[in-house]
N, C-alpha and C positions, 0 to 999 in steps of 0.2 A: 504494499499500499504506499503510494507516494503522494503526500498531500502537503501543502504549504499552509501553515497555521499562523495566525496573527493574534495579537492581544485584543482584548475588548476595547471599545472606544472610551468608556468612562469607568473610573475606579473610585473607591472610597477606602479609607483606612479605619478598620473596626477596632484598632488598638489591641490586636492579638499578635504578640511578637513572632510566634512561630509561623503564623499564616501570612503576615504582610497585607498588602492591599488586595481587595477582592472587587469584582465587577459591581457597579453601583446598584444593580437590581437584585443582588444576592443578599440573603440574610446570614447572620452569624449567631448561632444559638448554642446553648448547652446541649450536650448529647441527650440528656434526659428529656428535653423538650421535643426531640425528633423521634423518640422511641416510645413504644407502648410500655415496655418494661426492660430492665436489665436484670437477667436471671443469673444467680450464682450457682455453681455446680457443687456436687458433694460425692462422697464415696461410701458405698455400702460396706458393712463389716466384712473384711477379707476372710475372717475365720468361719463365716457362715456359708457353707457350700451352696445352699439354696438361693443365694443372692447372685450367683455367677453362672456364666455359660448359657445365658438366655438368648433372646433375639432382639434386645433393645440396644441400639448403638449408644455406647458410653464413651465419649471422646475425652482424651487427655491431651496435654500439650504435644505429646509425641505424635498424635494423629492429625494435628492441625498444621496447615501451611504447606503440605505436600502437593496439594491440588486446590483448585478453586472450590469445588463442590465436595463436601464431606458426606460420604455415604457408607463408611465402614469404620471400625475401630479395632485396635489390637485386642481389646477385651469387650465382651458384651455382658449385660446384666439381665436379670429376670424381672418380672412384674413385682415379685416379692422384694427383690433388691431395690427397685425404684421406690416402693412404698416404705422401705425401712430407713430411708435417709431423706434429706431435704432437697435432693436433686429432683428436677421436674422436666417433663418433656417440653421442648420448644418446637414451634411449627417450622415447616420447610420455609426456606428463605431467611431464617434467622441468621444473623452475623455472629459467627463463633470466633471469639478473640481469646488468645492465651494471655493470662494476666500475670504469669510468673514462669520462670524456668523454661523458655524465655518469655519476655513480654513482646507482644506484637505479631505473633503468628495469627493469620486470619483465614477463614473459610466460610462458605455458605452452606447451611444445612440443606442437603438434598432430600431429606425426609425428616419426620419428627424424630428427635433424638434428645439425649441428655448429656451432661458433661461432668467431669470431676471438678474439684474446687480450683484446679489450675486453669480453668477457663471461665469466661463469662459470655453469656448469650445476649446479644442485643436484638430485641424484637422490634423492627422498625414500625413507626406509625405510618400507615399506608398513605396518609394525606400529606405527610411531611418529607419522608425519606424513602427513596427507591432502594431496594435491597442491593442491587448490583452496583449502583453508584456508591452506596454505603460500604460495600466490600472493598472497592477500589480506594475509597477515601481512607478507610482504616489502614489499608496496606501502605498508603502514602504517608500516613501519620506515624509509622512504626517508631522512628527515632524520637519523635516528640513524646509518644506514649512511654517509651523506655525511660525518658528523662523524668517522668512523673512517678516512677516506681520508688518504693522505699522499703526498708527492712534490713535486718542484720545478717541473717543467714544467706538470703538471696533477695533481690529486689522484687517487689510485687506492687501492682497497681490496685488500689481498693475500689470498691463499687462506687463510693461517694466521689472519689477523685475522677474516675472514669465518667460518671454521670455528669460531673460539672465541667468536663472538658469542652471547650468551645470549638465548634466545627462550622465550616461554610455550608450553607444550604441554598443552592440555586432554586428557581421555580421548578416545580415538579416536572413539567414538560421538558425543561432543559436537562434535568437529571436523566430523563429517559434518553435524550439525544446523546448525552455524554456516555451513558451506559452502553448504548448501541455502538457508538464510535470506538470506545475502549475495548468492547467485546471483539470487534472486528480486528483491531490492531493486535489484541492479545492472541487471537486465534492465528492471525497471519504470522506473528513472531514465533508462536509455538510450532507451526508447521515448518517454518524455515529452520528452526532449531532441530526438529525431528529429522529433516532432510540432511542437515550437517552431521547430526549424530550417526545417521546411516552411512555417511561417507567415512566417518571414523571407524564404524563397525567393519566396513569393507576393507579398509586399510589394515585393521587388526586381523581380519581373517587371512589376508595375504601374508601378513607378518607371521601368523601362527603356522601357516603351511611351511614357511621357510624354517622356522624354529623346530617344528615337529620333525622334519626330515633330519636336521642336523643332530638333534639329541637322541634320535633312535637309529640313524643310519651313519652318522658321522659326516665328514666333509668330502669323502670320496663319492662322486656321482654314481658309481657302479660298485658298491661294496660287495665283498664276498660275505654272505650271510650264513648263519647257523640257527637252528631252532633254539629258542631261549630256555625251553623247558618249563615255561609257565604259560598261562592262558593269555596274559597281556603284559608286556609286548611279546608277540608270538615269535619274532625273529629279531636278531641283533647281528652286528658285524662279528665275524668269526673270532676276533681277538678280544671282544668285550665280555663282560660278565653281567649277570643280574643279581642283585642283592636286595633283601628286604630293607626298607628305610630304617627300621629300628636298629639294624646292625651297622648302620653307617652314621647315625646321628642320635643325639639325645634331645628330649623335648622339655621345655619349661612352660609352666602355666602361670597366668597373671591374676590380678585381682584389683579391687578398688578400695583405697583407704576411705575411712569415714569422712564424708564431706562436711560434717559438723566439727571435725578436729582440724583447726586451722594450722596446727604445727606440722601436719602431714603434707601441706600443699604450698605451691609457689616456691619450690626449691630449685635445685639446679639439674635434676635428673629428668630427662624427657620421659613422659608416661604415655606410651603409644596406644592408641585405640583405633578401631576401624576408620574413623574419620581422618586419620593421618595417613592412611594407606592410599595415596594418590599418585604414586610414582614408584619406580624400581629401587630408589635409594632413600633411606630415612636419615635426614640430617638433623631433624629436631621434631618436636611435637607441640601441639597447641597447649597441652597441659603439662605441668611439671610437679614432681613430688620431692620430698626431702629425704635425706639419709635416714631420718627417724621413721619415715613411712616404710622404707625397706626393712629396717631392723624389727619394727614392732608388728608389721602386717604381713611379714613373710613374703614380700614381693621379690621376684627374681631380679638379679643383676644380670642383664643380658649384655654380653660383650660385643664390641664392635666387630662387624663381619659376620654376624649371625643372620639367618633368614627368618623373617617374621611372616606369619600366615594368619589371615582372618578365619576364624572357625565358627563365628556366630554373627550373622548379619543378613539383612534382606538382600544385599548385593550378591549373595551366594546363589541366588536364583539364576544369575547370568555369568558370573565369573568368580575366580578364586584370587583375591588380592594377595600378592606376595611382594616382599621387598627385602633388601639387604640393609642392615644398619651400618651407618658410617660413624657411629658414636656409641658410647655405653648408654643403654636405655633400660627401662622396665616396661611392663605391658599390663593391660587390663584383662579381665576375664574372658573377653571375646577374641583373644589372640592366643597364639602359641609361638614360642621361639624355638627354632630348630638349630641346634649347635652341631655342625658337621664335624666328623672326624677329618681333619685337614690333611691327613695322610692318604685318605681314600676317596673323599668326595669334596669337590669344589662347590661352595654355597651358590655361586652364580650359575653353575651348571644345573644344580637342583632347581633353582628358581626358574630357569629357562625350560627345564623339563616340564614343570607344572604349567607355565604359560603356554607352551606348545601343545599341551594335551588337556586343556581345561574341560572340554565336554566329557571326555572319557573319565577323567578323574572325578568330576562332579557326580557322575552316575555311580561311581564306586564309593565315594566318601560321604555323600550327603545322607543325613538321617532322614527317616521317613516318619511322618506324623508329628514332627516337632512344631511347636507354636511359632517359633522364629527359625528361619533357615539356618541350619548348622551342620557342621561336619563332625563325623565320629572319629575321635583320636585313634582308637585302636585300628580302624580301617586305614587311616593314614600311615600309621606305624608299620602295618603289615604289607604295604604296597611294595611291589617289586620295581626297582629302579635300574635302568641300564647304567653300567659302570665302565666307561672307557678308562684306559690308563690315565694317570693324573696329567701328564704332559698334554695328552690329546684333549682332555677336558678343558684345560686352559686355552688351547688353540681354538676349540669350538666356541668357547665363550667370546674370545676376541673377534673371531670371524663373524659371529652373530651380531655383536655390537656394531661392527662396521657395516654389515649388510642391512641392518634394520634401522640405521640412523635416519635414513631418508623418510621411512614410514613414521618414525617418532616426530620428526620435524613437521611433516605434513599434518599429523594429528594435532600437534601443539598449535599450529597456525589456525586450524579449524576451531580448536578449543577457544582461542582468543576471539575469533569471529563470533562464537556463541556468547562469550562474555560481553562483547560489545552490543550484541542484539539485546541481551538482558538489561544492560545498562540503559540502552535507548528506551526500552519499554518502561523501565522504572521511572526514568526522568520524564518521559512523556505523560505517563499516568499522573505523576505528581503535579505537573504543570497544568494538566487539564482539569483535575478535580479541585484544584485550588484557584482556578480562574485565571491563570497566567496566560493561557491560550484558548482561543475561541473556536469551537467545533460546530457552531450552529449551521453554517452554510456548506459544510462538507458533504459531498455526494458519496454515499456509501454503496459499495458493490453488494449484490445480493449474496445472502448466505444460504446454504442448504437448509431445508426445513428442520432437520434434526438440530442443527447448530442454533437456529432461532429459538426453538423450544427449549433447548438446553441452556442458552445463555441469557435470554432476555426476559421472558415471562412478563409479568405485570408487576406494578409497584407493590412491594411488601410481601407478596405471595401469601396473604393472610386469609383471603376469602376462599370459598370453595372453588370459584372459577380460577383464582390465582393458582391454587394448588394443582388444578388440572393442567395448567400450562407448564408445570415443572417437568424435568426430564425423567424418563425411565432409567433404570440402572444401566442398561446397555448403552444408552446415549451418553451417560456420564463417563463410563469407562472408555468409550471410543474417542471422546473429544477432550477429556480432562488429562492432558499430559504436558510435560515440559513447563 
C-alpha cells in the first residue's frame, strides 16, 4: 500500500504531555469515560482440580500480544473455576491489556473469555470507542502505559490509574475510517513479512541440504560408504564411526533462581534462556545472575565452547535452536548444555549435525502429549551421531562456515527488511491514532470478505449483531499472523 498522508489542517493542545497536539474536532477523555467497564482478572485455586482443564479461555500475559485476536490460552478453566474467583467473562471485542509482567501487551477478545489478574479487560462503550481503533491506540500507548506502572517486585498499572489515563477520541465515524485504514496497512505488512519469512525458510532449506550432506557424507562428493549398523543414519563414509551422543558428551540442566531474591540477579554471569537463542554463537544474555545464585541454587557453570540446546519451547514445533557459547554462562530450565569430549567430538560439528537434520531429529526427540513443546533428554542422549576423525570434523566445520556464509548474509538482510517493515507499521499506527496524520481521504483497496469480517466488524462488538460480525476461529487462524 503506497499512500501519501498529510497532517490535519487544524490542531489544539489538550495539555496531555505524552499526546501532544490533536486535531481540533477530536476529544481527549479519560479511558473510563470511553468504556463501559474495566474488568480485573483473577485466578482460581490451583490446588482444586475441578477448576482447571475446562473450555473457558483464561488469558494470562503470556497469551496476550502474540496476535491481534485472542482466541486461545495456555490454560483453560471450568465453569466451577470461573465461579470460584472474581474473574468474569468479557464479551468479544473487549480490549485485553496486560497490566504487569509486562505492561502493554494488547489483544482483542475473539470470543467471550476471562483473564488472570495480570490482565485487565477494557469493554468499550459502543457510542464512544470503536474496539479496533481502541486496540491500535492501546498498542501505540505501550511506552506511556509502562511509565505509569508502579511496584517493588515488578511494575504494575492499577485499575484506577488505567481508568484515569487520558486518550484521544476522534468522532466515531472517523474511528471507523482509521480502523479500516490501519487494518489494511496491518494486513499488507503482515503479508509482506510472511513472504520475506518464506524467503528465509527457502534459504534455510538450501543451507540444510548442504549441511546435511557434509555431516553425514563428508566433503568428498562421491564417498565410499558402509552400513552404519543403526537405523539412522543408515550409511556413513567407510572410515567414520557412529556413537551414541551420551558416550561423546555430558549434559547439564539449568534452573531459575527466585525472582523475589534480588541478591541472585543482575550479576555478571549470563543466564541463557530460549529468548537468547537467536544465532549460532552466544556472546551474552538478556538476563544475568550472581555467583550466589550459582552457589545456592545449584545452577550449572557452563564453560565457554559448550553447545546449548533448547529443550522446552513453542519454537520446537519448527526447529531445534542450538548455539555455541563464547563465554562462561549458566542456563534456565528450558535449556540443556552439552559438554563435548574435545578429544572425540567437535561442538560445532555436533551443532551442524543437529541443524542439518532438524526434521529427523525433531521426530525422534520430541515428547508426545506435552503441554508445551519439549524434547526428551534420554532420547537425545541415546541418539547415534556420525563421528569422523577429529581433523576431518574441523575441516567440515570450516568448509560449512565458508559455504553457508552467503545464505546467512542473505537471511540477515531479509531479517533487517522485516524489522524495518515492523518499525514502519508501529510508527504509522502511532501517528494515525494520535492524529498526527490524516487518513480520511485515503482510497482503500478492497479486502477479501473473510478479512473484512475478521478485522472490522462494528463498533464495540457488544450487540448481538456486532457479535455476529466477528470472525470464526478458522478466519482468525488464517489471517492473524506476523
